[in-house]
C-alpha positions in Angstrom: 3.3 32.4 3.5 3.3 35.7 1.6 -0.1 37.2 0.8 0.4 36.9 -3.0 1.4 33.3 -2.7 -1.6 32.6 -0.5 -3.9 34.2 -3.0 -2.4 32.2 -5.9 -2.7 29.0 -3.9 -6.3 29.6 -3.0 -7.2 30.3 -6.6 -5.3 27.2 -7.7 -7.2 25.0 -5.2 -10.6 26.4 -6.2 -9.8 25.8 -9.9 -8.7 22.3 -9.2 -11.7 21.5 -7.1 -14.1 22.9 -9.7 -12.8 20.7 -12.6 -15.0 18.0 -14.1 -14.5 14.7 -12.3 -14.0 11.2 -13.6 -16.2 8.6 -12.1 -15.8 4.8 -12.2 -17.3 2.3 -9.8 -15.1 -0.4 -8.2 -15.9 -4.1 -8.0 -13.9 -5.9 -5.4 -15.2 -9.3 -4.4 -12.3 -9.9 -1.9 -13.1 -7.0 0.4 -14.0 -8.3 3.9 -15.3 -6.3 6.9 -11.8 -5.8 8.4 -10.4 -4.5 5.1 -13.4 -2.2 4.4 -13.1 -0.7 7.8 -9.3 -0.2 7.4 -9.9 1.4 4.0 -12.4 3.9 5.3 -10.1 4.9 8.1 -7.1 5.2 5.8 -9.0 7.4 3.3 -10.1 9.6 6.2 -6.4 10.2 7.1 -6.0 12.0 3.7 -2.2 12.6 4.0 0.9 10.5 4.6 4.7 10.7 4.5 6.8 8.6 2.2 10.4 8.1 3.2 12.9 6.9 0.6 16.1 5.9 2.4 18.8 3.3 1.8 22.3 2.7 0.5 21.5 5.0 -2.5 21.2 7.8 0.0 24.9 7.4 0.8 25.9 8.1 -2.9 23.8 11.3 -3.0 23.3 11.1 -6.7 27.0 10.9 -7.6 29.1 8.0 -8.9 32.8 8.2 -9.4 32.7 12.0 -9.4 29.8 12.3 -11.9 26.3 13.5 -11.3 24.0 10.7 -12.3 20.6 11.7 -13.8 17.2 10.1 -13.2 16.0 8.7 -9.9 18.6 8.8 -7.1 17.2 5.6 -5.5 17.9 3.7 -8.8 21.5 4.8 -9.1 22.7 1.2 -9.1 21.1 0.8 -12.5 21.6 4.3 -13.9 25.3 4.4 -13.1 25.7 0.7 -14.0 27.2 -0.2 -10.6 28.2 -3.8 -10.2 27.0 -5.8 -7.2 30.5 -6.0 -5.7 30.9 -2.2 -6.1 27.5 -1.5 -4.6 28.2 -3.8 -1.7 31.3 -1.8 -1.0 29.1 1.3 -0.7 26.8 -0.5 1.6 29.8 -1.3 3.8 30.2 2.5 4.3 26.6 3.3 4.9 26.5 4.8 8.4 23.5 7.2 9.0 24.6 8.3 12.5 22.2 11.2 12.5 19.0 9.2 11.7 16.4 10.2 14.3 13.1 8.4 14.1 11.4 10.6 16.6 12.3 13.7 14.7 10.8 12.2 11.5 7.6 11.2 13.2 7.3 14.6 14.9 7.9 16.3 11.5 5.1 14.2 9.9 2.7 15.2 12.7 3.6 18.8 12.3 2.8 18.6 8.6 -0.6 17.2 9.3 0.3 13.7 8.1 -1.4 10.6 9.7 0.9 7.8 8.6 4.4 7.0 7.3 5.5 4.6 4.7 9.3 3.8 4.7 11.3 1.8 2.1 12.1 -1.4 3.9 13.8 -2.7 0.8 14.2 -1.0 -2.6 15.2 -2.5 -5.9 18.9 -2.7 -4.9 17.9 -5.5 -2.5 19.4 -3.8 0.6 17.2 -4.3 3.7 16.7 -1.4 6.1 15.5 -3.9 8.7 17.1 -6.8 10.6 16.3 -10.0 8.7 17.3 -13.6 9.0 17.0 -14.2 5.3 20.2 -12.4 4.4 23.1 -10.5 5.9 22.6 -7.8 3.3 20.9 -5.5 5.8 21.6 -2.5 7.8 22.3 -4.4 11.0 24.7 -7.1 9.6 26.3 -5.4 6.7 27.0 -1.8 7.8 28.9 0.0 10.5 25.6 1.5 11.7 24.4 -1.9 13.2 20.9 -0.6 14.1 17.5 -1.6 12.7 16.1 1.7 11.2 12.7 0.1 10.7 12.5 -1.0 14.3 13.4 2.5 15.5 10.8 4.1 13.3 8.2 1.6 14.4 9.0 2.4 18.1 8.8 6.1 17.4 5.4 5.8 15.7 4.0 3.9 18.6 5.3 6.5 21.1 3.8 9.4 19.1 0.6 7.7 17.9 1.5 7.6 14.2 0.5 4.8 11.8 3.2 3.0 9.9 3.3 1.4 6.5 6.1 -0.5 4.6 7.3 0.0 1.1 8.7 -3.2 -0.4 10.3 -3.7 -3.8 9.3 -6.9 -5.6 12.4 -7.0 -7.9 15.7 -7.5 -6.1 18.9 -6.6 -8.0 21.1 -8.2 -5.4 19.5 -11.5 -4.7 21.9 -14.3 -5.9 19.1 -16.6 -7.1 17.3 -13.9 -9.1 17.6 -13.2 -12.8 21.1 -13.5 -14.4 22.8 -10.2 -14.9 24.3 -8.6 -18.0 27.7 -7.2 -18.0 27.6 -3.4 -17.5 28.3 -1.3 -20.6 31.2 1.0 -19.8 31.5 2.4 -23.4 28.6 4.9 -23.1 27.1 7.2 -20.4 23.8 6.2 -18.9 22.1 9.3 -20.3 23.3 8.3 -23.8 22.2 4.7 -23.7 20.3 3.0 -20.9 21.8 -0.5 -20.6 19.4 -2.4 -18.4 21.8 -4.4 -16.3 19.0 -4.2 -13.8 15.3 -3.4 -14.4 12.5 -2.2 -12.1 10.1 -4.4 -14.2 11.7 -7.8 -13.7 10.1 -11.1 -13.3 10.7 -13.1 -10.1 12.3 -16.5 -9.9 10.7 -19.2 -7.7 13.6 -18.7 -5.2 13.0 -15.0 -5.1 9.3 -15.5 -4.5 10.0 -17.7 -1.5 12.6 -15.2 -0.2 10.0 -12.4 -0.6 7.4 -14.3 1.4 9.9 -14.9 4.2 10.7 -11.2 4.4 7.1 -10.1 4.3 6.4 -12.5 7.2 9.2 -10.9 9.2 8.0 -7.4 8.5 4.4 -8.2 9.5 5.5 -10.2 12.6 8.3 -8.2 14.2 7.2 -4.5 14.0 3.7 -4.3 15.4 0.6 -3.2 13.6 1.2 -2.1 10.0 -1.4 0.0 8.2 -0.3 -0.8 4.6 2.1 -2.9 2.5 3.1 -0.7 -0.4 4.5 -3.1 -3.0 6.3 -1.7 -6.1 7.4 -2.8 -9.6 8.2 -6.2 -10.9 6.4 -8.5 -13.3 4.7 -11.1 -11.1 2.3 -13.9 -11.9 -1.3 -14.0 -10.7 -0.4 -17.0 -8.5 2.3 -15.1 -6.7 0.0 -12.0 -6.3 -2.5 -14.3 -4.6 0.2 -15.8 -2.5 1.4 -12.4 -1.4 -2.1 -11.2 -0.6 -2.9 -14.4 1.4 0.4 -14.0 3.4 -0.4 -10.4 4.3 -4.0 -11.0 5.3 -3.2 -14.1 7.3 -0.6 -12.2 9.4 -2.5 -8.9 9.7 -6.1 -8.9 8.3 -6.4 -5.2 8.6 -3.2 -4.4 6.8 -4.0 -2.8 3.4 -2.3 -3.7 0.2 -1.7 -1.2 -2.6 -2.6 -2.0 -6.3 1.0 -2.5 -7.3 0.7 -6.1 -6.0 -0.9 -6.4 -9.5 -3.3 -9.0 -10.9 -6.3 -7.3 -9.2 -5.1 -8.4 -5.7 -4.8 -4.9 -4.1 -7.1 -3.2 -1.7 -6.6 0.2 -3.2 -5.2 1.7 -6.4 -1.9 3.5 -6.6 -1.6 6.2 -9.3 1.6 6.2 -11.4 4.3 8.3 -9.7 3.3 12.0 -9.7 0.3 10.9 -11.8 -2.6 12.9 -13.1 -5.3 13.2 -10.5 -8.9 12.4 -11.3 -11.9 11.1 -9.3 -12.5 7.4 -9.3 -15.9 7.2 -7.7 -16.0 4.7 -4.8 -12.5 3.5 -5.7 -9.9 3.8 -2.9 -6.6 5.2 -4.2 -3.4 7.0 -3.3 -1.2 9.5 -5.1 2.5 9.0 -4.5 4.3 12.3 -5.0 7.9 13.6 -4.9 9.2 17.1 -4.4 11.4 17.0 -7.5 12.6 14.5 -10.1 14.0 12.0 -7.6 12.8 10.1 -4.5 16.1 9.2 -3.0 18.4 12.1 -1.8 20.6 13.9 -4.3 23.0 16.6 -3.1 22.9 18.5 -6.4 19.2 18.5 -7.3 17.6 21.8 -8.3 15.0 22.8 -5.7 12.2 25.3 -6.5 11.8 28.3 -4.2 10.4 27.3 -0.9 7.1 29.3 -1.1 6.5 27.9 -4.6 7.1 24.4 -3.5 4.8 24.7 -0.5 2.1 26.1 -2.8 2.6 23.3 -5.3 2.4 20.5 -2.8 -0.6 22.0 -1.0 -2.5 22.3 -4.3 -1.7 18.7 -5.1 -2.8 17.6 -1.7 -6.1 19.5 -2.0 -6.7 18.2 -5.5 -6.0 14.6 -4.4 -8.4 14.8 -1.4 -11.1 16.7 -3.3 -11.1 13.8 -5.8 -11.4 11.1 -3.2 -7.7 10.1 -2.9 -4.9 10.0 -0.3 -1.8 12.0 -0.8 1.6 10.3 0.0 4.4 13.0 -0.2 8.0 11.9 -0.2 11.2 13.0 1.6 14.7 11.6 1.1 17.0 11.8 4.1 20.7 12.4 3.3 23.6 9.9 3.8 23.8 10.8 7.6 20.1 10.1 7.9 19.1 13.8 8.3 16.0 15.3 6.7 17.4 18.4 5.0 16.2 21.8 6.1 14.5 22.5 2.8 12.3 19.4 3.1 11.6 20.2 6.7 10.4 23.7 5.8 8.2 22.4 3.0 6.4 20.0 5.4 6.2 22.7 8.1 4.7 25.1 5.6 2.0 22.6 4.6 1.3 22.0 8.3 1.0 25.7 9.1 -1.6 26.1 6.3 -3.6 23.0 7.6 -3.6 24.3 11.2 -4.9 27.6 10.0 -7.6 25.9 8.0 -8.3 22.8 10.1 -11.4 21.5 8.4 -10.2 21.9 4.8 -9.3 18.3 4.0 -12.4 16.9 5.6 -14.7 19.3 3.7 -13.0 18.5 0.4 -13.3 14.7 1.1 -17.0 15.1 2.0 -17.5 16.9 -1.3 -15.7 14.2 -3.2 -18.0 11.5 -1.8 -21.0 13.2 -3.3 -22.0 12.6 -6.9 -20.9 15.4 -9.1 -23.5 18.1 -9.6 -24.1 18.4 -13.3 -26.1 21.2 -15.0 -27.8 19.8 -18.1 -26.7 21.4 -21.3 -29.5 23.2 -23.0 -29.8 23.9 -26.7 -29.1 27.3 -28.2 -30.9 28.1 -31.5 -31.9 24.4 -31.9 -28.4 23.0 -31.5 -26.2 21.6 -28.7 -22.5 22.3 -28.3 -20.7 19.6 -26.4 -17.1 20.1 -25.4 -14.6 18.4 -22.9 -15.2 21.3 -20.6 -19.0 20.7 -20.2 -18.7 16.9 -20.3 -17.6 14.3 -17.7 -14.5 12.1 -18.3 -14.6 8.5 -17.1 -11.6 6.4 -16.2 -10.7 2.9 -17.2 -9.4 0.9 -14.3 -7.3 -2.3 -14.4 -5.4 -3.8 -11.5 -3.6 -6.5 -13.5 -0.5 -4.5 -14.1 1.7 -1.7 -12.8 0.0 1.1 -14.7 -3.6 0.6 -13.5 -5.6 3.7 -14.7 -6.4 5.7 -17.8 -8.2 8.9 -16.7 -9.6 9.8 -20.2 -11.1 6.5 -21.4 -14.5 7.9 -22.5 -16.7 11.0 -22.0 -20.4 11.8 -21.6 -22.8 14.7 -21.4 -26.2 15.4 -19.9 -28.6 17.2 -22.4 -31.8 19.1 -21.7 -33.9 18.9 -24.8 -36.8 21.3 -25.1 -37.5 20.7 -28.9 -38.3 17.2 -29.9 -36.9 16.1 -33.2 -34.1 14.6 -35.3 -30.7 16.0 -34.6 -27.7 15.7 -36.9 -24.4 14.9 -35.1 -21.0 16.3 -36.1 -17.8 15.6 -34.3 -14.9 18.1 -34.5 -11.6 16.7 -33.4 -7.8 16.6 -33.9 -6.9 12.9 -34.5 -4.1 11.3 -32.5 -4.0 8.1 -34.6 -5.0 6.8 -38.0 -8.6 6.0 -38.6 -10.4 4.9 -35.4 -13.9 3.5 -34.9 -16.1 5.4 -32.4 -19.6 4.9 -30.9 -21.8 7.8 -29.9 -24.6 6.5 -27.6 -27.8 8.1 -26.4 -30.1 5.8 -24.5 -31.0 2.8 -26.8 -29.7 4.7 -29.8 -26.1 4.4 -31.0 -24.2 5.8 -34.0 -21.0 4.1 -35.1 -18.5 5.8 -37.4 -14.8 5.7 -38.4 -13.2 9.1 -37.5 -10.4 9.5 -40.0 -6.9 10.6 -39.1 -6.2 12.6 -42.3 -2.9 14.6 -42.1 -3.3 15.0 -38.3 -5.3 18.2 -38.7 -8.6 19.4 -37.2 -11.5 17.7 -38.9 -15.3 17.4 -38.8 -17.0 14.1 -39.3 -20.7 13.5 -39.7 -21.8 10.7 -37.3 -25.5 10.4 -38.2 -28.9 11.4 -36.7 -30.3 11.0 -33.2 -34.0 11.3 -32.3 -34.4 13.4 -29.1 -37.6 13.7 -27.2 -38.3 16.5 -24.7 -36.5 15.9 -21.4 -33.1 14.9 -20.2 -30.7 12.6 -22.2 -27.3 11.1 -21.6 -24.9 11.1 -24.5 -21.5 9.3 -24.5 -18.5 9.0 -26.9 -16.1 6.1 -26.7 -14.0 3.9 -28.8 -16.1 1.0 -30.3 -13.4 -1.6 -29.6 -10.3 -0.4 -27.7 -7.2 -2.3 -28.3 -6.6 -2.7 -24.6 -8.4 -1.8 -21.4 -6.3 1.2 -20.6 -6.3 2.8 -24.0 -7.3 6.5 -23.9 -10.1 7.9 -26.1 -7.5 8.5 -28.8 -8.4 11.9 -30.1 -8.3 15.5 -29.1 -11.9 16.3 -28.9 -12.8 19.9 -29.8 -16.6 19.8 -30.0 -19.7 17.7 -30.8 -22.5 19.6 -32.4 -26.1 18.3 -32.4 -28.2 20.4 -34.9 -31.9 20.0 -35.3 -33.1 19.2 -38.8 
């Protein structure tokens, strides 16, 4: 890495690690000893490899001579490809250069401790040999080999942990939701016609089909570190059924939060999501190198050194806030990891080998409570800003989007002058009038903060009585409309002025 890039990276990491952290405690009554032990081990791994590979890789982001925007792995939807047309592509899928040992060795070289591969994506095509359908890589393609089995064998040989991505919606399953006719009158970037949707409900038949496939995956491929479920709109009953199936087959296999309905063992951020710290919550951060997960032959790729620095900074930020970083690659139609993605992973690995204790030290720091310097008054007044406060997250495992990093905020005050303090809030409203509560111990002030003309405003909240000593003051919505609603204003400053 060039010296200038190294300096920039170091400064970026230091800035990220010095930011205010969000804290939220987790309550998980389902956690048994096996799951707790597995979670601690998994979090100590810090870094994993995501592999998106399937029939979509064969198309390389192109359909009928046109470059298709959006996610490459969802090209069946974005290009409005019918099931018979997509099956014809699957018949050609022949990744003769796929080399599981090379992928595992590359992950190890990058400093990764586990791999998660797409056993089945939304298109319904199975990358493993299954008795539930012939729509799999062994029975439906000229390749005739079980990619998941080869990767599982390579992981065992090289001492790498293995996890399985599994899509809950299935666009191919014949007893799933009825399909609309594709709209051929417009381009997909002009009008998204949802012939297929990532957020689909599951029919009872598809639920049974899913359970049968999960049973195969957790029976036929050895020890699995995590089941990484994705998308869909599933009922609480089916989330419970999925969880029971996984834990009955492999009690130590972890389940990510996208199983929904609060049945996961750890939370998964939204794709390439904003990183914060979630206290004792276990969580991972799935990240891609660019605006796709599946391979595209025409995607714009940033300069290599910049990409390495970006991903290293994201890794450091994730680990320093208590998370696990899951970085994606997308092999091409032949099954090869392209040189650019190899070089990104090798660049990350070179940095980690040169700084071998970095991730462990960052993780140890994240496990500690954030050190907070109390805010002292200046000239009988306090100035509270987002920079000297601490944001708190709202967590909810009932749906796909499970976190709001900026739900509410608090400050620690050091009062040396006892007295009554008038409170003023300076803000830029993001909505119409909203009701807020400012709390300090047993005292609370409630006030509507107006949204007049969407311009910076000052609102008088009332008066707080502060004694000498340390106080905690917090600002939150009085009654959020839903659990994951953000604070709802761009806070500039809160002024406490002694009368």
